[in-house]
PyMOL Python script that loads the backbone (N, CA, C, O; Angstrom):
from pymol import cmd

cmd.read_pdbstr("""\
ATOM      1  N   MET A   1      81.380 104.101  79.416  1.00  0.00           N
ATOM      2  CA  MET A   1      83.001 103.454  78.912  1.00  0.00           C
ATOM      3  C   MET A   1      82.400 101.664  78.775  1.00  0.00           C
ATOM      4  O   MET A   1      81.591 100.910  79.315  1.00  0.00           O
ATOM      5  N   ALA A   2      83.185 101.667  77.929  1.00  0.00           N
ATOM      6  CA  ALA A   2      82.994 100.343  77.350  1.00  0.00           C
ATOM      7  C   ALA A   2      83.314  99.089  77.734  1.00  0.00           C
ATOM      8  O   ALA A   2      84.237  98.682  77.028  1.00  0.00           O
ATOM      9  N   ARG A   3      82.747  97.782  79.046  1.00  0.00           N
ATOM     10  CA  ARG A   3      83.499  96.941  79.454  1.00  0.00           C
ATOM     11  C   ARG A   3      84.464  95.730  78.764  1.00  0.00           C
ATOM     12  O   ARG A   3      84.303  95.157  77.686  1.00  0.00           O
ATOM     13  N   ARG A   4      84.962  95.646  79.240  1.00  0.00           N
ATOM     14  CA  ARG A   4      86.372  94.135  78.377  1.00  0.00           C
ATOM     15  C   ARG A   4      85.238  92.905  78.602  1.00  0.00           C
ATOM     16  O   ARG A   4      84.601  92.651  79.624  1.00  0.00           O
ATOM     17  N   VAL A   5      85.203  92.090  77.013  1.00  0.00           N
ATOM     18  CA  VAL A   5      85.151  91.249  76.950  1.00  0.00           C
ATOM     19  C   VAL A   5      85.753  89.942  77.888  1.00  0.00           C
ATOM     20  O   VAL A   5      86.945  89.638  77.855  1.00  0.00           O
ATOM     21  N   ARG A   6      84.483  89.030  78.944  1.00  0.00           N
ATOM     22  CA  ARG A   6      85.554  88.401  80.376  1.00  0.00           C
ATOM     23  C   ARG A   6      85.541  87.300  79.459  1.00  0.00           C
ATOM     24  O   ARG A   6      84.506  86.774  79.052  1.00  0.00           O
ATOM     25  N   HIS A   7      86.752  86.942  79.125  1.00  0.00           N
ATOM     26  CA  HIS A   7      87.431  84.826  77.994  1.00  0.00           C
ATOM     27  C   HIS A   7      87.178  84.433  79.728  1.00  0.00           C
ATOM     28  O   HIS A   7      87.525  84.890  80.817  1.00  0.00           O
ATOM     29  N   VAL A   8      86.010  82.826  78.978  1.00  0.00           N
ATOM     30  CA  VAL A   8      86.543  82.051  79.653  1.00  0.00           C
ATOM     31  C   VAL A   8      87.981  80.935  79.384  1.00  0.00           C
ATOM     32  O   VAL A   8      88.652  80.454  78.470  1.00  0.00           O
ATOM     33  N   MET A   9      87.906  80.942  80.360  1.00  0.00           N
ATOM     34  CA  MET A   9      89.219  79.711  79.981  1.00  0.00           C
ATOM     35  C   MET A   9      89.264  78.123  79.906  1.00  0.00           C
ATOM     36  O   MET A   9      89.005  77.129  80.584  1.00  0.00           O
ATOM     37  N   PRO A  10      89.967  78.668  78.114  1.00  0.00           N
ATOM     38  CA  PRO A  10      90.048  77.098  77.188  1.00  0.00           C
ATOM     39  C   PRO A  10      90.050  76.045  78.697  1.00  0.00           C
ATOM     40  O   PRO A  10      90.397  76.318  79.846  1.00  0.00           O
ATOM     41  N   ASP A  11      89.407  74.548  77.991  1.00  0.00           N
ATOM     42  CA  ASP A  11      90.116  73.258  79.023  1.00  0.00           C
ATOM     43  C   ASP A  11      91.483  72.697  78.631  1.00  0.00           C
ATOM     44  O   ASP A  11      91.999  71.659  79.045  1.00  0.00           O
ATOM     45  N   ASP A  12      91.932  73.504  77.827  1.00  0.00           N
ATOM     46  CA  ASP A  12      93.849  72.988  76.980  1.00  0.00           C
ATOM     47  C   ASP A  12      94.904  73.582  78.119  1.00  0.00           C
ATOM     48  O   ASP A  12      95.919  73.000  78.503  1.00  0.00           O
ATOM     49  N   VAL A  13      94.336  75.120  78.654  1.00  0.00           N
ATOM     50  CA  VAL A  13      95.059  75.630  78.793  1.00  0.00           C
ATOM     51  C   VAL A  13      94.827  75.581  80.096  1.00  0.00           C
ATOM     52  O   VAL A  13      95.699  76.348  80.506  1.00  0.00           O
ATOM     53  N   TYR A  14      94.238  75.200  81.053  1.00  0.00           N
ATOM     54  CA  TYR A  14      93.291  75.368  82.640  1.00  0.00           C
ATOM     55  C   TYR A  14      94.059  73.663  83.388  1.00  0.00           C
ATOM     56  O   TYR A  14      94.279  73.296  84.542  1.00  0.00           O
ATOM     57  N   GLN A  15      94.317  72.828  81.634  1.00  0.00           N
ATOM     58  CA  GLN A  15      95.260  72.064  81.854  1.00  0.00           C
ATOM     59  C   GLN A  15      96.759  71.492  82.130  1.00  0.00           C
ATOM     60  O   GLN A  15      97.204  70.533  82.760  1.00  0.00           O
ATOM     61  N   ALA A  16      97.257  72.425  81.445  1.00  0.00           N
ATOM     62  CA  ALA A  16      97.712  73.030  81.007  1.00  0.00           C
ATOM     63  C   ALA A  16      98.485  73.514  82.511  1.00  0.00           C
ATOM     64  O   ALA A  16      99.442  73.048  83.130  1.00  0.00           O
ATOM     65  N   LEU A  17      97.455  74.821  82.781  1.00  0.00           N
ATOM     66  CA  LEU A  17      98.136  75.634  84.470  1.00  0.00           C
ATOM     67  C   LEU A  17      98.435  74.425  85.476  1.00  0.00           C
ATOM     68  O   LEU A  17      99.398  74.258  86.225  1.00  0.00           O
ATOM     69  N   VAL A  18      97.094  73.493  85.211  1.00  0.00           N
ATOM     70  CA  VAL A  18      96.957  71.987  86.670  1.00  0.00           C
ATOM     71  C   VAL A  18      98.892  71.022  86.131  1.00  0.00           C
ATOM     72  O   VAL A  18      99.873  70.605  86.746  1.00  0.00           O
ATOM     73  N   ASP A  19      98.586  71.089  85.150  1.00  0.00           N
ATOM     74  CA  ASP A  19      99.716  69.530  83.796  1.00  0.00           C
ATOM     75  C   ASP A  19     100.934  70.284  85.269  1.00  0.00           C
ATOM     76  O   ASP A  19     101.026  69.742  86.371  1.00  0.00           O
ATOM     77  N   GLU A  20     102.036  72.119  84.697  1.00  0.00           N
ATOM     78  CA  GLU A  20     102.887  72.250  85.232  1.00  0.00           C
ATOM     79  C   GLU A  20     103.235  73.206  86.659  1.00  0.00           C
ATOM     80  O   GLU A  20     104.164  74.006  86.773  1.00  0.00           O
ATOM     81  N   GLY A  21     102.018  72.799  87.865  1.00  0.00           N
ATOM     82  CA  GLY A  21     101.937  73.295  88.560  1.00  0.00           C
ATOM     83  C   GLY A  21     101.528  74.614  88.709  1.00  0.00           C
ATOM     84  O   GLY A  21     101.793  75.267  89.718  1.00  0.00           O
ATOM     85  N   LEU A  22     100.829  75.092  87.659  1.00  0.00           N
ATOM     86  CA  LEU A  22     100.960  76.781  87.768  1.00  0.00           C
ATOM     87  C   LEU A  22     100.283  77.840  88.390  1.00  0.00           C
ATOM     88  O   LEU A  22     100.634  79.018  88.454  1.00  0.00           O
ATOM     89  N   MET A  23      98.945  77.126  88.990  1.00  0.00           N
ATOM     90  CA  MET A  23      97.712  77.094  88.690  1.00  0.00           C
ATOM     91  C   MET A  23      98.027  78.891  89.342  1.00  0.00           C
ATOM     92  O   MET A  23      98.415  79.877  88.716  1.00  0.00           O
ATOM     93  N   GLU A  24      97.654  78.735  90.865  1.00  0.00           N
ATOM     94  CA  GLU A  24      98.861  79.242  92.204  1.00  0.00           C
ATOM     95  C   GLU A  24      98.857  80.706  91.633  1.00  0.00           C
ATOM     96  O   GLU A  24      98.176  81.706  91.859  1.00  0.00           O
ATOM     97  N   LEU A  25      99.910  80.407  90.793  1.00  0.00           N
ATOM     98  CA  LEU A  25     100.591  81.432  90.651  1.00  0.00           C
ATOM     99  C   LEU A  25      99.598  82.615  89.550  1.00  0.00           C
ATOM    100  O   LEU A  25      99.488  83.837  89.657  1.00  0.00           O
ATOM    101  N   TYR A  26      98.838  81.432  88.270  1.00  0.00           N
ATOM    102  CA  TYR A  26      98.113  82.445  87.763  1.00  0.00           C
ATOM    103  C   TYR A  26      96.974  82.793  88.663  1.00  0.00           C
ATOM    104  O   TYR A  26      96.228  83.768  88.585  1.00  0.00           O
ATOM    105  N   GLU A  27      96.975  82.211  89.182  1.00  0.00           N
ATOM    106  CA  GLU A  27      95.081  83.189  90.151  1.00  0.00           C
ATOM    107  C   GLU A  27      96.156  84.275  91.336  1.00  0.00           C
ATOM    108  O   GLU A  27      95.741  84.903  92.310  1.00  0.00           O
ATOM    109  N   GLU A  28      97.176  84.216  90.970  1.00  0.00           N
ATOM    110  CA  GLU A  28      97.727  85.298  91.871  1.00  0.00           C
ATOM    111  C   GLU A  28      98.019  86.798  90.981  1.00  0.00           C
ATOM    112  O   GLU A  28      97.824  87.790  91.684  1.00  0.00           O
ATOM    113  N   ARG A  29      98.478  87.113  89.469  1.00  0.00           N
ATOM    114  CA  ARG A  29      97.466  87.630  88.517  1.00  0.00           C
ATOM    115  C   ARG A  29      96.514  88.301  89.210  1.00  0.00           C
ATOM    116  O   ARG A  29      95.623  87.924  89.971  1.00  0.00           O
ATOM    117  N   PRO A  30      97.059  89.967  88.585  1.00  0.00           N
ATOM    118  CA  PRO A  30      95.884  90.404  88.440  1.00  0.00           C
ATOM    119  C   PRO A  30      94.559  89.739  87.137  1.00  0.00           C
ATOM    120  O   PRO A  30      94.775  88.995  86.180  1.00  0.00           O
ATOM    121  N   ALA A  31      93.020  90.452  87.665  1.00  0.00           N
ATOM    122  CA  ALA A  31      92.237  89.590  86.662  1.00  0.00           C
ATOM    123  C   ALA A  31      92.548  90.021  85.458  1.00  0.00           C
ATOM    124  O   ALA A  31      92.405  89.146  84.604  1.00  0.00           O
ATOM    125  N   TYR A  32      93.130  91.611  84.840  1.00  0.00           N
ATOM    126  CA  TYR A  32      93.436  91.674  83.387  1.00  0.00           C
ATOM    127  C   TYR A  32      93.988  90.738  82.921  1.00  0.00           C
ATOM    128  O   TYR A  32      93.880  89.914  82.012  1.00  0.00           O
ATOM    129  N   GLN A  33      95.208  91.286  84.485  1.00  0.00           N
ATOM    130  CA  GLN A  33      96.210  89.865  83.107  1.00  0.00           C
ATOM    131  C   GLN A  33      95.528  88.620  82.670  1.00  0.00           C
ATOM    132  O   GLN A  33      95.378  88.499  81.454  1.00  0.00           O
ATOM    133  N   GLN A  34      95.117  87.736  83.391  1.00  0.00           N
ATOM    134  CA  GLN A  34      94.837  86.688  83.500  1.00  0.00           C
ATOM    135  C   GLN A  34      93.771  86.783  82.274  1.00  0.00           C
ATOM    136  O   GLN A  34      94.332  86.442  81.233  1.00  0.00           O
ATOM    137  N   ASN A  35      92.922  87.006  82.147  1.00  0.00           N
ATOM    138  CA  ASN A  35      92.142  87.745  80.918  1.00  0.00           C
ATOM    139  C   ASN A  35      92.954  87.627  79.822  1.00  0.00           C
ATOM    140  O   ASN A  35      92.870  86.547  79.237  1.00  0.00           O
ATOM    141  N   ASP A  36      93.815  88.542  79.324  1.00  0.00           N
ATOM    142  CA  ASP A  36      94.194  89.426  78.422  1.00  0.00           C
ATOM    143  C   ASP A  36      94.534  87.598  78.723  1.00  0.00           C
ATOM    144  O   ASP A  36      93.574  86.828  78.694  1.00  0.00           O
ATOM    145  N   TYR A  37      95.973  87.052  79.003  1.00  0.00           N
ATOM    146  CA  TYR A  37      96.712  85.608  78.543  1.00  0.00           C
ATOM    147  C   TYR A  37      95.588  84.666  77.594  1.00  0.00           C
ATOM    148  O   TYR A  37      95.726  84.035  76.546  1.00  0.00           O
ATOM    149  N   VAL A  38      94.329  84.925  78.579  1.00  0.00           N
ATOM    150  CA  VAL A  38      93.564  84.647  77.804  1.00  0.00           C
ATOM    151  C   VAL A  38      92.294  84.431  76.291  1.00  0.00           C
ATOM    152  O   VAL A  38      91.889  83.661  75.420  1.00  0.00           O
ATOM    153  N   GLY A  39      92.228  85.118  76.597  1.00  0.00           N
ATOM    154  CA  GLY A  39      92.132  86.468  74.904  1.00  0.00           C
ATOM    155  C   GLY A  39      93.035  86.165  73.637  1.00  0.00           C
ATOM    156  O   GLY A  39      92.679  85.760  72.530  1.00  0.00           O
ATOM    157  N   TRP A  40      95.062  86.658  74.383  1.00  0.00           N
ATOM    158  CA  TRP A  40      95.483  86.535  73.703  1.00  0.00           C
ATOM    159  C   TRP A  40      95.606  84.829  72.781  1.00  0.00           C
ATOM    160  O   TRP A  40      95.566  84.814  71.551  1.00  0.00           O
ATOM    161  N   ILE A  41      95.720  83.797  73.427  1.00  0.00           N
ATOM    162  CA  ILE A  41      95.833  82.685  73.743  1.00  0.00           C
ATOM    163  C   ILE A  41      94.900  81.612  72.460  1.00  0.00           C
ATOM    164  O   ILE A  41      95.215  80.720  71.672  1.00  0.00           O
ATOM    165  N   MET A  42      93.214  82.579  72.973  1.00  0.00           N
ATOM    166  CA  MET A  42      92.519  82.022  72.229  1.00  0.00           C
ATOM    167  C   MET A  42      92.496  82.918  70.093  1.00  0.00           C
ATOM    168  O   MET A  42      91.705  83.023  69.156  1.00  0.00           O
ATOM    169  N   ARG A  43      93.592  83.210  70.356  1.00  0.00           N
ATOM    170  CA  ARG A  43      93.353  84.738  69.240  1.00  0.00           C
ATOM    171  C   ARG A  43      93.690  83.972  67.897  1.00  0.00           C
ATOM    172  O   ARG A  43      93.138  83.947  66.797  1.00  0.00           O
ATOM    173  N   ALA A  44      94.861  83.329  68.440  1.00  0.00           N
ATOM    174  CA  ALA A  44      96.059  82.830  67.651  1.00  0.00           C
ATOM    175  C   ALA A  44      95.227  81.724  66.928  1.00  0.00           C
ATOM    176  O   ALA A  44      94.287  81.149  67.477  1.00  0.00           O
ATOM    177  N   LYS A  45      95.720  81.426  65.425  1.00  0.00           N
ATOM    178  CA  LYS A  45      94.409  81.023  64.168  1.00  0.00           C
ATOM    179  C   LYS A  45      94.975  80.456  64.057  1.00  0.00           C
ATOM    180  O   LYS A  45      94.318  79.423  63.925  1.00  0.00           O
ATOM    181  N   LYS A  46      96.473  80.099  63.941  1.00  0.00           N
ATOM    182  CA  LYS A  46      97.104  79.200  64.032  1.00  0.00           C
ATOM    183  C   LYS A  46      97.573  77.608  65.773  1.00  0.00           C
ATOM    184  O   LYS A  46      97.716  77.960  66.944  1.00  0.00           O
ATOM    185  N   PRO A  47      97.659  76.358  65.370  1.00  0.00           N
ATOM    186  CA  PRO A  47      97.404  75.411  66.963  1.00  0.00           C
ATOM    187  C   PRO A  47      99.765  75.700  67.334  1.00  0.00           C
ATOM    188  O   PRO A  47     100.497  75.515  68.306  1.00  0.00           O
ATOM    189  N   GLU A  48      99.955  76.149  66.033  1.00  0.00           N
ATOM    190  CA  GLU A  48     101.506  76.145  66.708  1.00  0.00           C
ATOM    191  C   GLU A  48     101.683  77.633  67.557  1.00  0.00           C
ATOM    192  O   GLU A  48     102.328  77.699  68.604  1.00  0.00           O
ATOM    193  N   THR A  49     101.039  78.743  66.963  1.00  0.00           N
ATOM    194  CA  THR A  49     101.057  79.972  67.106  1.00  0.00           C
ATOM    195  C   THR A  49     100.811  79.849  68.719  1.00  0.00           C
ATOM    196  O   THR A  49     101.531  80.398  69.553  1.00  0.00           O
ATOM    197  N   ARG A  50      99.497  78.908  69.065  1.00  0.00           N
ATOM    198  CA  ARG A  50      98.786  78.891  69.763  1.00  0.00           C
ATOM    199  C   ARG A  50      99.406  78.209  71.697  1.00  0.00           C
ATOM    200  O   ARG A  50      99.125  77.956  72.869  1.00  0.00           O
ATOM    201  N   GLN A  51     100.195  78.254  70.826  1.00  0.00           N
ATOM    202  CA  GLN A  51     101.317  76.874  71.285  1.00  0.00           C
ATOM    203  C   GLN A  51     102.137  77.255  71.772  1.00  0.00           C
ATOM    204  O   GLN A  51     102.804  76.537  72.516  1.00  0.00           O
ATOM    205  N   LYS A  52     102.513  78.897  71.498  1.00  0.00           N
ATOM    206  CA  LYS A  52     103.302  79.658  71.453  1.00  0.00           C
ATOM    207  C   LYS A  52     103.091  80.238  72.357  1.00  0.00           C
ATOM    208  O   LYS A  52     103.916  80.470  73.241  1.00  0.00           O
ATOM    209  N   ARG A  53     102.065  80.561  72.342  1.00  0.00           N
ATOM    210  CA  ARG A  53     101.357  81.261  73.458  1.00  0.00           C
ATOM    211  C   ARG A  53     101.464  81.212  74.675  1.00  0.00           C
ATOM    212  O   ARG A  53     101.912  82.056  75.452  1.00  0.00           O
ATOM    213  N   LEU A  54     100.828  79.675  74.959  1.00  0.00           N
ATOM    214  CA  LEU A  54     100.962  78.798  75.879  1.00  0.00           C
ATOM    215  C   LEU A  54     102.250  79.416  76.521  1.00  0.00           C
ATOM    216  O   LEU A  54     102.573  80.310  77.303  1.00  0.00           O
ATOM    217  N   ASP A  55     103.023  78.040  75.436  1.00  0.00           N
ATOM    218  CA  ASP A  55     104.066  78.742  76.200  1.00  0.00           C
ATOM    219  C   ASP A  55     104.810  79.456  77.478  1.00  0.00           C
ATOM    220  O   ASP A  55     105.469  79.135  78.467  1.00  0.00           O
ATOM    221  N   GLN A  56     104.234  80.753  76.762  1.00  0.00           N
ATOM    222  CA  GLN A  56     104.681  81.714  76.852  1.00  0.00           C
ATOM    223  C   GLN A  56     104.472  82.072  77.889  1.00  0.00           C
ATOM    224  O   GLN A  56     105.336  82.034  78.766  1.00  0.00           O
ATOM    225  N   MET A  57     102.937  82.646  78.138  1.00  0.00           N
ATOM    226  CA  MET A  57     102.373  82.493  79.619  1.00  0.00           C
ATOM    227  C   MET A  57     102.647  81.477  80.341  1.00  0.00           C
ATOM    228  O   MET A  57     102.339  81.841  81.476  1.00  0.00           O
ATOM    229  N   LEU A  58     103.133  80.156  80.411  1.00  0.00           N
ATOM    230  CA  LEU A  58     103.661  79.669  81.221  1.00  0.00           C
ATOM    231  C   LEU A  58     105.083  80.179  81.679  1.00  0.00           C
ATOM    232  O   LEU A  58     105.417  80.205  82.864  1.00  0.00           O
ATOM    233  N   ASP A  59     105.594  80.435  81.019  1.00  0.00           N
ATOM    234  CA  ASP A  59     107.289  80.410  81.008  1.00  0.00           C
ATOM    235  C   ASP A  59     107.533  82.482  82.142  1.00  0.00           C
ATOM    236  O   ASP A  59     108.422  83.063  82.764  1.00  0.00           O
ATOM    237  N   GLU A  60     106.019  82.747  81.714  1.00  0.00           N
ATOM    238  CA  GLU A  60     106.309  83.656  82.653  1.00  0.00           C
ATOM    239  C   GLU A  60     106.024  83.496  83.559  1.00  0.00           C
ATOM    240  O   GLU A  60     106.439  84.211  84.471  1.00  0.00           O
ATOM    241  N   LEU A  61     105.050  82.331  83.802  1.00  0.00           N
ATOM    242  CA  LEU A  61     104.050  82.859  85.543  1.00  0.00           C
ATOM    243  C   LEU A  61     105.453  81.518  85.762  1.00  0.00           C
ATOM    244  O   LEU A  61     105.020  80.957  86.769  1.00  0.00           O
ATOM    245  N   ARG A  62     106.243  81.070  85.547  1.00  0.00           N
ATOM    246  CA  ARG A  62     107.978  80.369  86.294  1.00  0.00           C
ATOM    247  C   ARG A  62     108.830  81.805  86.442  1.00  0.00           C
ATOM    248  O   ARG A  62     109.999  81.857  86.827  1.00  0.00           O
ATOM    249  N   LYS A  63     108.240  82.640  86.166  1.00  0.00           N
ATOM    250  CA  LYS A  63     110.114  83.130  86.083  1.00  0.00           C
ATOM    251  C   LYS A  63     109.445  84.542  87.199  1.00  0.00           C
ATOM    252  O   LYS A  63     109.769  85.034  88.280  1.00  0.00           O
ATOM    253  N   GLY A  64     108.373  84.763  86.172  1.00  0.00           N
ATOM    254  CA  GLY A  64     108.221  86.261  88.158  1.00  0.00           C
ATOM    255  C   GLY A  64     108.262  86.936  87.299  1.00  0.00           C
ATOM    256  O   GLY A  64     108.872  86.691  86.258  1.00  0.00           O
ATOM    257  N   GLY A  65     107.200  88.605  87.691  1.00  0.00           N
ATOM    258  CA  GLY A  65     108.428  90.091  87.072  1.00  0.00           C
ATOM    259  C   GLY A  65     108.555  89.561  85.257  1.00  0.00           C
ATOM    260  O   GLY A  65     109.535  89.250  84.581  1.00  0.00           O
ATOM    261  N   VAL A  66     107.234  89.640  84.966  1.00  0.00           N
ATOM    262  CA  VAL A  66     107.430  90.159  83.170  1.00  0.00           C
ATOM    263  C   VAL A  66     105.876  89.427  83.577  1.00  0.00           C
ATOM    264  O   VAL A  66     105.431  88.777  84.523  1.00  0.00           O
ATOM    265  N   TYR A  67     105.203  90.111  81.862  1.00  0.00           N
ATOM    266  CA  TYR A  67     103.974  90.348  81.648  1.00  0.00           C
ATOM    267  C   TYR A  67     104.243  90.407  80.333  1.00  0.00           C
ATOM    268  O   TYR A  67     104.967  91.365  80.061  1.00  0.00           O
ATOM    269  N   MET A  68     103.916  89.710  79.368  1.00  0.00           N
ATOM    270  CA  MET A  68     103.534  90.178  77.537  1.00  0.00           C
ATOM    271  C   MET A  68     105.339  91.006  76.998  1.00  0.00           C
ATOM    272  O   MET A  68     105.813  91.946  76.359  1.00  0.00           O
ATOM    273  N   LYS A  69     105.847  89.428  78.094  1.00  0.00           N
ATOM    274  CA  LYS A  69     107.663  90.093  77.747  1.00  0.00           C
ATOM    275  C   LYS A  69     108.406  91.117  78.389  1.00  0.00           C
ATOM    276  O   LYS A  69     109.607  91.046  78.650  1.00  0.00           O
ATOM    277  N   MET A  70     107.290  92.530  78.755  1.00  0.00           N
ATOM    278  CA  MET A  70     107.551  93.233  79.953  1.00  0.00           C
ATOM    279  C   MET A  70     107.917  93.055  81.339  1.00  0.00           C
ATOM    280  O   MET A  70     107.446  92.124  81.991  1.00  0.00           O
ATOM    281  N   GLU A  71     108.879  94.046  81.921  1.00  0.00           N
ATOM    282  CA  GLU A  71     108.483  93.545  83.136  1.00  0.00           C
ATOM    283  C   GLU A  71     107.449  93.957  84.052  1.00  0.00           C
ATOM    284  O   GLU A  71     106.628  94.831  83.774  1.00  0.00           O
ATOM    285  N   HIS A  72     107.485  93.362  85.087  1.00  0.00           N
ATOM    286  CA  HIS A  72     106.458  93.754  85.403  1.00  0.00           C
ATOM    287  C   HIS A  72     106.816  93.341  87.161  1.00  0.00           C
ATOM    288  O   HIS A  72     106.968  92.243  87.696  1.00  0.00           O
ATOM    289  N   ARG A  73     106.855  94.469  87.614  1.00  0.00           N
ATOM    290  CA  ARG A  73     106.805  94.104  89.924  1.00  0.00           C
ATOM    291  C   ARG A  73     106.533  93.917  90.466  1.00  0.00           C
ATOM    292  O   ARG A  73     107.049  93.685  91.559  1.00  0.00           O
ATOM    293  N   PRO A  74     104.940  93.840  89.967  1.00  0.00           N
ATOM    294  CA  PRO A  74     104.245  93.478  91.240  1.00  0.00           C
ATOM    295  C   PRO A  74     104.267  91.792  90.985  1.00  0.00           C
ATOM    296  O   PRO A  74     104.169  90.904  91.832  1.00  0.00           O
ATOM    297  N   SER A  75     104.370  91.720  90.061  1.00  0.00           N
ATOM    298  CA  SER A  75     104.429  89.326  90.205  1.00  0.00           C
ATOM    299  C   SER A  75     105.519  89.104  89.623  1.00  0.00           C
ATOM    300  O   SER A  75     105.625  88.225  88.767  1.00  0.00           O
ATOM    301  N   ALA A  76     106.353  89.755  89.943  1.00  0.00           N
ATOM    302  CA  ALA A  76     107.923  89.226  90.852  1.00  0.00           C
ATOM    303  C   ALA A  76     107.619  89.022  91.667  1.00  0.00           C
ATOM    304  O   ALA A  76     106.877  89.685  92.392  1.00  0.00           O
ATOM    305  N   ARG A  77     108.621  86.896  92.035  1.00  0.00           N
ATOM    306  CA  ARG A  77     108.245  87.053  93.274  1.00  0.00           C
ATOM    307  C   ARG A  77     109.261  87.195  94.265  1.00  0.00           C
ATOM    308  O   ARG A  77     110.129  87.978  93.878  1.00  0.00           O
ATOM    309  N   SER A  78     109.497  86.677  95.526  1.00  0.00           N
ATOM    310  CA  SER A  78     110.377  86.896  96.241  1.00  0.00           C
ATOM    311  C   SER A  78     111.311  85.498  96.543  1.00  0.00           C
ATOM    312  O   SER A  78     112.290  85.559  97.287  1.00  0.00           O
TER     313      SER A  78
END
""", "prot")
cmd.dss("prot")
cmd.show_as("cartoon", "prot")
cmd.util.cbc("prot")
cmd.orient("prot")
């Protein structure tokens, strides 16, 4: 079975998480979600697409209970 590529978080993504006070919520997410978010953001070809994806991740972390626009109960906050 092939292993997933583990993406290294780019500095701008890290800084956005810190600036928005969302690093703790990011780190509470399962490793696969962290990796998927970073890979998805990095695969954007245009800067505006990259920013849109970063904004979506930040919004989903703030809201809780959602992952990639899908309901995700384990990440719901009380």
